[in-house]
C-alpha positions as CSV (number, residue, x, y, z in Angstrom):
1,X,0.1,0.0,0.1
2,X,1.1,3.9,-0.2
3,X,1.1,4.9,3.1
4,X,1.1,8.6,4.4
5,X,2.8,8.5,8.0
6,X,1.1,10.9,10.7
7,X,3.3,11.6,13.8
8,X,5.1,14.3,15.7
9,X,7.0,13.7,18.9
10,X,10.1,11.0,19.6
11,X,7.2,8.2,20.7
12,X,6.2,7.7,17.2
13,X,9.4,7.7,15.6
14,X,9.5,3.5,16.3
15,X,6.2,3.1,14.1
16,X,7.6,4.9,11.5
17,X,10.9,3.4,11.7
18,X,9.1,-0.3,11.5
19,X,7.1,0.4,8.7
20,X,10.0,1.9,7.2
21,X,12.3,-1.5,7.7
22,X,9.6,-4.1,6.9
23,X,9.5,-2.7,3.4
24,X,6.4,-4.3,2.6
25,X,4.6,-0.7,1.9
26,X,5.6,2.5,0.1
27,X,5.9,5.6,2.8
28,X,5.7,8.2,0.5
29,X,5.1,11.0,2.9
30,X,4.9,12.1,6.3
31,X,2.1,14.5,8.2
32,X,3.9,16.5,11.3
33,X,3.2,19.4,13.3
34,X,4.4,22.9,12.2
35,X,8.1,23.6,13.7
36,X,8.1,24.6,17.5
37,X,10.2,26.1,19.7
38,X,12.6,24.0,21.4
39,X,15.5,23.8,23.8
40,X,17.0,26.9,25.9
41,X,17.6,28.9,23.0
42,X,13.6,28.3,21.8
43,X,14.8,28.3,18.4
44,X,12.3,26.8,16.0
45,X,13.0,23.0,15.5
46,X,11.6,20.5,13.3
47,X,9.8,17.4,15.4
48,X,11.4,14.4,16.0
49,X,9.1,12.4,13.4
50,X,9.9,15.4,10.8
51,X,13.4,15.1,11.4
52,X,13.3,11.1,10.6
53,X,11.9,11.4,7.7
54,X,13.8,13.9,6.3
55,X,16.4,11.9,6.8
56,X,14.8,9.1,4.8
57,X,14.5,11.5,2.1
58,X,10.5,11.2,2.6
59,X,8.1,14.3,1.7
60,X,7.2,16.0,5.0
61,X,4.0,18.3,4.9
62,X,3.7,20.4,8.0
63,X,-0.2,22.1,7.7
64,X,-1.2,24.3,10.6
65,X,-4.4,22.6,10.4
66,X,-5.0,19.3,8.8
67,X,-8.2,21.2,7.3
68,X,-6.0,23.5,5.2
69,X,-7.2,23.1,1.0
70,X,-3.8,23.6,0.0
71,X,-2.9,20.3,2.2
72,X,-5.7,18.6,1.6
73,X,-5.2,19.1,-2.0
74,X,-1.9,17.5,-1.8
75,X,-3.2,14.4,0.2
76,X,-5.6,14.1,-2.8
77,X,-2.8,14.1,-5.4
78,X,-0.4,11.7,-3.1
79,X,-3.6,9.6,-3.1
80,X,-2.5,7.3,-0.2
81,X,-4.5,4.1,0.6
82,X,-3.9,4.3,4.3
83,X,-3.0,6.4,6.5
84,X,-1.0,5.1,10.0
85,X,-1.0,7.6,12.6
86,X,1.0,8.0,15.8
87,X,0.6,10.8,18.2
88,X,0.2,13.3,15.7
89,X,-1.5,16.0,18.0
90,X,-4.2,17.7,16.0
91,X,-7.9,16.9,14.7
92,X,-8.6,15.4,11.7
93,X,-11.3,16.8,9.7
94,X,-13.8,14.5,7.8
95,X,-12.0,16.3,4.4
96,X,-8.9,14.7,5.3
97,X,-10.3,11.1,6.7
98,X,-12.3,10.4,3.3
99,X,-9.1,10.7,1.2
100,X,-7.1,7.4,1.9
101,X,-9.2,4.6,0.7
102,X,-8.5,2.7,4.0
103,X,-8.8,5.8,5.9
104,X,-6.1,6.9,9.0
105,X,-5.1,3.8,11.2
106,X,-4.1,5.2,14.5
107,X,-1.7,3.6,17.0
108,X,-3.0,4.6,20.3
109,X,-1.5,3.5,24.0
110,X,-4.4,1.7,25.6
111,X,-7.2,-1.0,25.4
112,X,-9.9,0.6,24.3
113,X,-12.4,1.9,25.0
114,X,-10.2,2.2,28.3
115,X,-8.8,5.5,28.4
116,X,-9.9,7.6,25.1
117,X,-8.0,10.8,24.7
118,X,-4.6,12.5,24.8
119,X,-2.9,10.9,27.9
120,X,-3.7,7.1,28.2
121,X,-0.5,6.4,29.7
122,X,-0.1,8.6,32.4
123,X,-4.1,8.4,33.8
124,X,-3.0,4.2,33.5
125,X,-0.2,4.9,35.7
126,X,-2.0,7.2,37.9
127,X,-5.3,5.1,38.3
128,X,-3.0,2.1,39.2
129,X,-3.8,-0.4,36.4
130,X,-1.7,-3.3,36.3
131,X,-2.2,-4.3,32.9
132,X,-2.4,-1.5,29.6
133,X,-1.5,-2.0,26.1
134,X,-2.4,-0.5,22.8
135,X,-4.8,-0.8,20.2
136,X,-5.2,0.4,16.3
137,X,-8.7,1.6,15.5
138,X,-9.7,3.2,12.2
139,X,-10.3,6.9,13.1
140,X,-13.8,8.3,13.2
141,X,-14.7,11.9,13.9
142,X,-15.5,10.8,17.9
143,X,-13.0,11.1,20.3
144,X,-10.9,7.2,19.9
145,X,-14.2,5.5,19.5
146,X,-13.8,4.0,15.9
147,X,-13.6,0.4,15.2
148,X,-10.6,-1.3,16.6
149,X,-8.1,-3.6,14.4
150,X,-5.5,-5.0,17.1
151,X,-4.7,-5.1,20.4
152,X,-1.6,-5.8,22.5
153,X,-1.2,-5.8,26.7
154,X,1.8,-4.8,29.1
155,X,2.3,-5.1,32.2
156,X,2.5,-2.0,34.2
157,X,5.6,-2.5,37.1
158,X,5.0,-1.4,40.7
159,X,8.0,1.9,39.9
160,X,7.1,2.3,36.2
161,X,6.6,6.0,35.1
162,X,4.6,6.4,32.5
163,X,7.8,7.8,30.4
164,X,9.2,4.3,30.7
165,X,5.9,2.4,30.0
166,X,5.6,5.0,26.7
167,X,8.8,3.9,25.6
168,X,8.1,-0.1,25.9
169,X,4.5,0.4,24.8
170,X,6.1,2.7,21.6
171,X,8.4,-0.5,20.6
172,X,6.0,-2.9,20.7
173,X,3.0,-0.5,19.3
174,X,5.0,-0.2,16.2
175,X,4.9,-4.1,15.3
176,X,1.4,-4.0,16.0
177,X,0.8,-1.0,13.6
178,X,2.9,-2.6,10.9
179,X,0.8,-6.1,11.2
180,X,-2.3,-4.0,11.0
181,X,-1.4,-2.4,7.4
182,X,-0.1,-6.0,6.4
183,X,-3.4,-7.2,7.5
184,X,-5.5,-4.4,5.8
185,X,-3.4,-4.5,2.7
186,X,-4.1,-8.4,2.3
187,X,-7.9,-8.5,3.7
188,X,-7.5,-10.4,6.6
189,X,-8.1,-8.1,9.4
190,X,-11.7,-6.7,10.3
191,X,-12.1,-3.7,12.4
192,X,-14.2,-4.3,15.4
193,X,-16.8,-1.8,17.0
194,X,-15.5,-1.3,20.7
195,X,-17.6,-2.2,23.6
196,X,-20.0,0.4,25.0
197,X,-18.9,-0.9,28.5
198,X,-15.5,0.5,30.3
199,X,-15.2,3.4,28.4
200,X,-12.7,5.9,30.5
201,X,-11.3,9.2,29.4
202,X,-8.0,10.4,29.7
203,X,-7.6,14.1,29.0
204,X,-4.1,16.1,29.0
205,X,-2.6,16.5,32.5
206,X,-1.8,20.4,32.9
207,X,0.6,21.4,35.4
208,X,-1.9,22.4,38.3
209,X,-3.2,18.5,38.0
210,X,0.2,17.2,39.1
211,X,0.7,19.1,42.2
212,X,0.8,16.6,45.2
213,X,-1.5,16.8,48.0
214,X,0.0,15.4,50.8
215,X,-3.0,14.5,52.7
216,X,-3.7,11.7,50.2
217,X,-2.5,8.3,50.9
218,X,1.4,7.2,49.8
219,X,0.0,5.2,47.3
220,X,-1.9,8.0,45.3
221,X,0.9,10.1,46.1
222,X,3.6,7.6,44.6
223,X,1.1,6.9,41.6
224,X,0.6,10.7,41.1
225,X,4.4,11.3,40.9
226,X,5.5,8.3,38.4
227,X,2.2,9.0,36.2
228,X,3.6,13.1,35.9
229,X,7.5,11.8,35.1
230,X,8.8,12.9,33.1
231,X,5.8,15.5,31.7
232,X,4.5,17.4,32.7
233,X,6.7,16.7,36.3
234,X,4.7,16.7,39.5
235,X,5.5,19.1,42.0
236,X,5.0,20.7,45.6
237,X,5.5,24.1,47.3
238,X,8.7,24.7,49.7
239,X,8.1,28.1,51.2
240,X,6.3,28.9,48.6
241,X,8.3,28.3,45.7
242,X,8.0,25.5,43.2
243,X,9.7,22.0,44.1
244,X,9.9,19.6,41.1
245,X,9.6,16.0,42.5
246,X,11.3,12.7,40.8
247,X,9.6,9.7,42.0
248,X,9.3,8.7,45.7
249,X,10.3,5.4,47.9
250,X,7.4,4.9,49.8
251,X,8.3,3.7,53.2
252,X,5.6,1.7,54.8
253,X,8.3,0.3,57.7
254,X,9.5,4.0,58.7
255,X,11.2,4.4,62.1
256,X,9.6,6.6,64.5
257,X,6.7,8.6,65.0
258,X,4.5,8.9,61.8
259,X,5.4,12.6,60.4
260,X,1.8,14.6,59.5
261,X,0.7,14.9,55.8
262,X,3.5,17.3,54.4
263,X,5.7,17.2,57.2
264,X,9.6,16.2,56.4
265,X,11.8,14.4,58.4
266,X,15.6,15.0,57.8
267,X,18.2,12.5,58.4
268,X,21.6,12.2,57.2
269,X,21.3,11.0,53.9
270,X,17.6,10.9,53.6
271,X,14.3,13.0,53.4
272,X,10.8,11.8,54.3
273,X,7.9,13.5,54.0
274,X,4.6,12.8,55.7
275,X,1.3,11.4,53.4
276,X,-2.4,10.8,54.7
277,X,-1.0,7.1,55.4
278,X,2.2,6.5,55.5
279,X,5.4,8.6,54.7
280,X,7.2,8.4,51.5
281,X,11.2,9.0,51.0
282,X,12.0,11.9,48.6
283,X,14.6,11.0,45.9
284,X,15.7,13.8,43.6
285,X,14.1,17.1,43.6
286,X,14.4,20.4,41.7
287,X,14.1,24.0,43.0
288,X,13.3,26.7,41.3
289,X,16.3,27.7,38.7
290,X,18.6,24.5,40.1
291,X,19.6,21.5,38.7
292,X,18.2,18.0,39.6
293,X,20.0,16.9,43.0
294,X,19.3,13.8,45.7
295,X,17.1,15.5,48.1
296,X,19.6,14.6,50.9
297,X,21.8,17.3,49.3
298,X,19.2,19.7,48.4
299,X,18.3,19.3,52.1
300,X,21.7,20.6,53.1
301,X,21.8,23.1,51.0
302,X,19.0,25.0,52.2
303,X,19.5,23.7,55.7
304,X,16.0,21.9,56.0
305,X,15.0,20.4,59.6
306,X,12.6,18.3,60.8
307,X,9.6,19.9,61.2
308,X,9.8,21.9,58.3
309,X,6.8,21.6,55.7
310,X,6.1,21.1,51.8
311,X,3.1,21.9,50.2
312,X,3.1,25.7,51.3
């Protein structure tokens, strides 16, 4: 088949690489988001998918909005049989959906109909799911509601961050998307409607959503921080300034009286903080304008004392 691949961030690159390496279909063009400011200098840079496509000598289309007539006209000229999609980042209008013979097929990182939306992996970690996965489905005008071609499952480890889990799913999902393209091409794969039960939503997690509530149980605090690592980054306040948090270590066997929620217990080489249940141990933290550092080093640098508090 003639394919036009749509994707933008680094997580989409393994799928593009897998399609190119398989060689069973011709990737004739790539659709990605326009160049955006990146790095400390905030200079305009092409997306990871655009960079990979340019390396491979593939035409790159960067519409500001996929409903633009110039983009739609070029897509009609290319006449793709199918458009595989991984984390493209823009809503596709019906005028675009109708162009490829076999439609646009999305690789989504959840077991649909669970976690429809922009942040399925983050929500799976925050919710404490023990198993998640990836699905390929035919894009319709609804939110991730189209019929499903194939799925794979992936265990969620007790210390997984959303970043680590997404990296694994990007690798295994690349194979699923390639197999889906093969099945569509040879007519052996039929999409099945999603069940009406089990629908859950995974909207984008805003920075404010990543603020830690120390009155919550330790398990919930741990899941929130891991789910928000690396993005948008879990945080709390210390003396009114934002403190970014790396994943914590639950400490149910803490030696001594349990601190109140948000209360700090500073040891020679450790920093614990109270929650709504048992304490957790801070690992690495990042104060405003500073580099990421061990919590114990941060505590010494700011002359932290037991009884000091986080969250205010």
